[in-house]
N, C-alpha and C positions, 0 to 999 in steps of 0.2 A: 519665419523666425522672429521677425519684428512684431508680427501680430501676436505671437505667443508671449513675448516680453511685455507687450502692451496689456495683454489680458492679466498677466501676473501683477503688474503695477495697479491695474484697476481693481483686482481682487484685494490687494493689500489695503488700498485706501477705503474700500467699501466694507470689508469684513474683518480686517485685523486692526487697523489704526484706531477705530473707535473704542476698542477694548484694551488698548495698551496701558492706559492709566490704571484700569482695574487689575490687570495682570501684574503690573509692577507693584501695586499695593499688596496683593496677596503673596507675591514673591518676597517682599520685604518682611511681611509678617511671618512667613515660613522660616526665613533666615534668622529672625529674632527668636523664634521659638526654638530652633536648633541650638542657638547660642545659649539660651537659658537652660535647656535640657542637658547641655554638655559643658557648662561654664567651668567646671573643675578641671576639665581636660584641655582648656584653651592654652595656647602658647603663653608661657610666663606665669601662669597661675600657680603651678607647683612650686616654682622657685620663689614666688612672692610669699606663699604660705610658709615655706621653709625659712625665708628671710625674716619674717615676722617673729617666728619662734626664736631664731638666733638673736634678733634685736631685743627680745624680752629678757634673754639671759644677760646680754650686755648691759641693759638698763638696770637689772637687778644688781649686777656687779658694781656699777657706778653708785647706785643708791645706798647699798649696804657696805661698801668698801671691802668686799672680799670677792675672790675669784669664783668660788663655786656656789651653787644654789642648793644642792642636795648633798647628803652624806652618802658614802658608798652603800650603806644598807637601806637607804630610803627608796621609795617607789616613785617613779615619774608617771604622770597620767596625761594622756592626750584624748580629747573628746571630739568625735566627728558624727556626721549623719550620712546615711546612704542616699546617694542621688542617682539619677538616671545613668550617668556615664560610669557608675560603679558596677552596673549590672551585667550579667552574662546572658546567654540565650535562655536560661531557665528563670530569668528575672529575679535572681538573688545575687548577693555580693560575689563578684568574680574572683577567681584565683589570683589574678594579677593585682586586683585592688587590695588584697591583703598585704602583699609585699610593698605596694606603693604607699599605703598608709602607715605601714610599719617603718618606712623610711622617716616619716615625721617623728615617730616614737623613738627611733634609734638616735637621730640627731638631737632631739630634745634631751634625751637621757645623757648622752655623752657630753654635750655642751653644758648641761646643768651640773654635771659632775666635775668637769675640768675648767669650765668658764672660758674666758677669752684666750686662754693658753692653747686652745685647739681650733680657734676660729681662723679660717683662711684670710690672708691679707691684713690681719690684725697686728699692730705693732708689738703686742705682748705675746704673740704666738711663739710657742716653744715646742709644742707637741703636735705631731700629725697622726691621725687615726685612720685605719683602713679596715674595711669590712672583709673578713676572710671567708665568710660563708653564712648562709641562713637556711632555715627550714621551717615549714608550717605544717601543723596538723589541724584538720577541720573536724569539729564535733557537731555544731548546730549551724543552720543557715542564718544569715542576716538579710533581711528583706528591705524593699524600697521604703525610704523615709524613716527607717529605724535609727534611733540614736545608739551609739556604742562608744565604749572607751577602751583604750589600749593601756594597760598597766605594765610598766617596764621596770625590771629590777635586776640586780646582779645575781648571777647564779653560781658561777665558779670561775676560777682562774688558776694559771700556773705562771712560770717565769716568762712565757712568751704571749700566751693568749688570755683574754678574759671573755667570758660568755654571759650574755644577758638574756633574760626571758621576757617574752611578750605574752600577755594574756588578754584576750579580747572578750569583753562582756557586753551584754545588752540588758536593759532593765527588765525585770520580771513583771508580769501582770499583777503580782501580789504587792508590789511597791518598789520604790527606787532602791531601798536597802537590800532587796533580794535580787541578786544578779544571776544571769545565766551565762555560763562559760560557753563561748562559741568556737574558740580556736586558741591554740598555743603555738608560739613560735620561739625560736632561739636564733641569736645572731652572735657571731664570733668575731672579735676585733683583735688587732695588734696595734701597738703604739710605737711610734718612731720619733727620734729627734728631728725637729723641723729645720734646723739650721746649724751652722758652726761646723767644727771639725768632726763632730759626731753625727752629722746629718745622715738620715736613713738607718741609723743603728737602732735596734730594738730597745725599748725601755720596759723593764719589768713593771707590771701593773701597779704594785704597791709603791715603787719608786716614783712613778708618775703622779700618783695621788699625793705623795709627800711634796713633790715639786710645786703643787698648787696650794699647799697649806692644810691638807687633811691630816688628822691624827689617825695613824694606822697601827697604833700599838696593839690593839686587840686583834686586828687582822693579821699582823705578823705573828702573834701568838698562835693563831689558827694555822697559819702557814707552817710554823715550826712543828706543829703536831700532826700535820697531814702526811699521808703516805705518797711517796714519789713526787711531792711538790704540787699535787692537784688538790686544790682547796674547794670544798663544796659547802655552801652556806646553809643547805637544808639539814635539819636534824635527822640523824640516822634512824631514830626510832619512828619517825613519821613516814619515811620513804626508804625502801630497800634498793640499793644501787647494785647493779650487776655488771661485772667486768668494766668498771669505770677506771681504767688505767691505760698505760701504754701510749702516753702522749709523745712518743718519740718523733712523730712527724705529723704533718697537717692532716693527712687522711685518717690517721688513728684518732686524732683529736676530734675531728668532725664526727666520725663514726660513734665514738663513745658519748659525745654530747647529744647526738640524735637519739641514741638508745636511752639516755637519761630522760630526755624530753618525752619520749614515747611512754616511758614508765609513769611519768607524772600525769600524762593525759589519761591513761587508763585508771590511775588512782582517782582522778577527779570524777 
């Protein structure tokens, strides 16, 4: 037994120890390579990127002296590029990456629309927002290193929910102005009072907009003319909506919004 131990020690000093520095160097290089290939998925990176976008909204509010950055009918744009940790086994943008990057678009849109009033732990916070559901439809793949943008805008609302639309585009080979639609998604939100005796009570969408200083006169006129209180910002002559009603409960609202989004995708 002692002889066997002595042989192991001798083998280590003669055949392993001389190469330890080389092995360590290659291991460090391998670890660094893995970090670079997956840096977007490292702990804290997602929250840091989200925090930077929220900070931009706050700086805009301070600089321009108003809470909101965009109007309800404006479009918010997020630009990203596909990296290795965004890929699936087919080496194109994975299903989960669509949802992850739409999180950036959702938060940028809502915070740009309502400003510091919806920012957690902010002294001006009055409104809490919660995601009630989302759905994606995929039309064209997005491949490694491709740049893309997520364009987010208001789609519809009623007294409880408001629905926003995400459209993901990549630049066409013909030029930057000619974009290719790759996916469409929708997200459904509810707004709640963040404090006081009304805490956790639902705030109608237009009331929340008024709370932060938006002029909603035209939107209220649209709401007054709508059927069953479901307001759609798309022109009826451009898209035909089928069975877009029955928002009596959450399931009905999600189902009708999904049908609406699918109709838009087929139209495109």
